[in-house]
N, C-alpha and C positions, 0 to 999 in steps of 0.2 A: 431858528432851528439848531444853531450851533450849541446852545447850552443844554439841550435836552439829552438825558442819558438814554442808551439803548443800542441796538445793533442796526447797522445799515444793511441794505439789501445785499451788497457784495459780501459782507462778513457772513451773513446767513447762508448764502450760496456756497461760499468756500467751506464753511463748517459742514454743510450737507454733503459736499463733494468728498471731503476727508472722511466723514462717517461712512459714506458709500464705499469708498476704497477699502477702509478697514473691515467693513462687513463682508466685502467680496473675498478678501484674503482669509478672513475667519471662516467663511463658508467653504472655501477650497481646502483649508486645513482640516475642518471637520469631515468633509467628504473623503479626503485622503486617509484619515484615521479610520473611518468606518469601512472603507474598502479594504484596508489592510487587515482589520479585525475579521471581516467576513472571509477573506482569503485564508487567514491563519486558522480560523475555525474549520474551514473546509479541508485544509491540509491535515489538521489534527484528526478529523474524522476518518479521512482516507488512511492515515498512518495506523490508526487504531484497528480499522477493518483488516488492513494488510497484516498487522501483527497477530490478530486473532486467527487469520487463515494460516499463517506460518506456524503458529503454536499447534493448531489442529493437524497440519501436515506432519509436523515433528512427532506429535503424539501417535498418529497412525503408523508412521514408518518406523519409529523407534521400537515398537513392540511386535513387528512382523516376524513370522517364523520361516517364510519362504517367499521368494520372488518367482512368480509364474512367468511373467513377461515384462520386458522393459523396452519401450520405444522411446529413444532419446528425444527430449523436448516435447513429447506428446503425452505419454501415459506410462503408468506402472501398475501392473496387476500383481497382487501379493496375497498371502494367506496369513491371517491372524486368528489364533484359537480355532482353527478349522473353518473359518469363514473367509471366502474369497472376496476381496475388495479391489477396486480400481480407482486410482486418482488420474484424472485426465484433464486436458485442456481442450475445450471445444466451445465454439461460439463466443469467444472472448470471456469465458468463464473457467475457473478452476472448479472441477466437479469431483465429488466423492460418490462412487457408484457402489452400492451394496445390492439390496433387492430393488432399490429405487435410486434415481439420480438426484443428488442434492448439490446445489451450488454452494461452494465455500466462499467464493469471491467473484464478483462481476466487474466489468470494466477493465479487464486485463488486456494489455496490448501485446506483450510478448511473454513467453513462458519458457523456462529452461529446466531440464530435468536430466540428471546423469548420475551414474554410480561408478564407484571405484572398487576394484576387487584386489584382494591380496590373500596370501596363505597366512591366516591369522593363528591357526592352531598347530602348525607344523606337520599336519597330516596332508597327504596329497589332495589337491583340489583347492581352489580359491573360494574365499568367503567374501561377503559384501563388507568392505571396510567402511565406506560412508556413502551417503547419497546427497548430492547437491541439488537444491531447489531454489529457483529464483524467478522473479517476474517483474515486469514494468507496468505501471498503471497508466491507462490511457488518459490523455488530457494533461496530467501533471508531469509525466515522464519520470516519476519517482521509481527508483529501483529498490527491490526488497529481495533478500536472499538469506539462506541458512544452510548449514551443513549438518546432516543428521547421522548420528552413529547408532546403528542398531544394537540393542541390548543382547540379542541372541546371535550365535554364529549362523548366519544365513548363507547357504550355498549360492554361488553365482548361478544365474539361470542358464 
């Protein structure tokens, strides 16, 4: 038996063991990469939805003519081109209310809304200098915010 070429049983078992270990590490590496990719895709989708909501909020509030009511961190009612609109936070959604209620963004954990007033035109009475809007998304804890400067001189409510 000594002169015959080939693998012994021990050599075969060791080769299979090494192949199994390398396969296990390769599988863990692929699993980690796929998990990271799925999480990154989810975060990118979340960030895109949040950015679209912020852009819409900025568009709405930038063109307003009058603030009817502002409840800090809850809602703002304003008038644009004679139409009364409300942006509100309810049921973990940021909603735009016109004649019907439309959800701008769901899955919101916290919402902040405030306005700053100053005498911008030198005439008595303060106008809206800017409006700060921010929110935190549930699950990820990602914070999104923006400061909106109205185009018109909007009197303080």
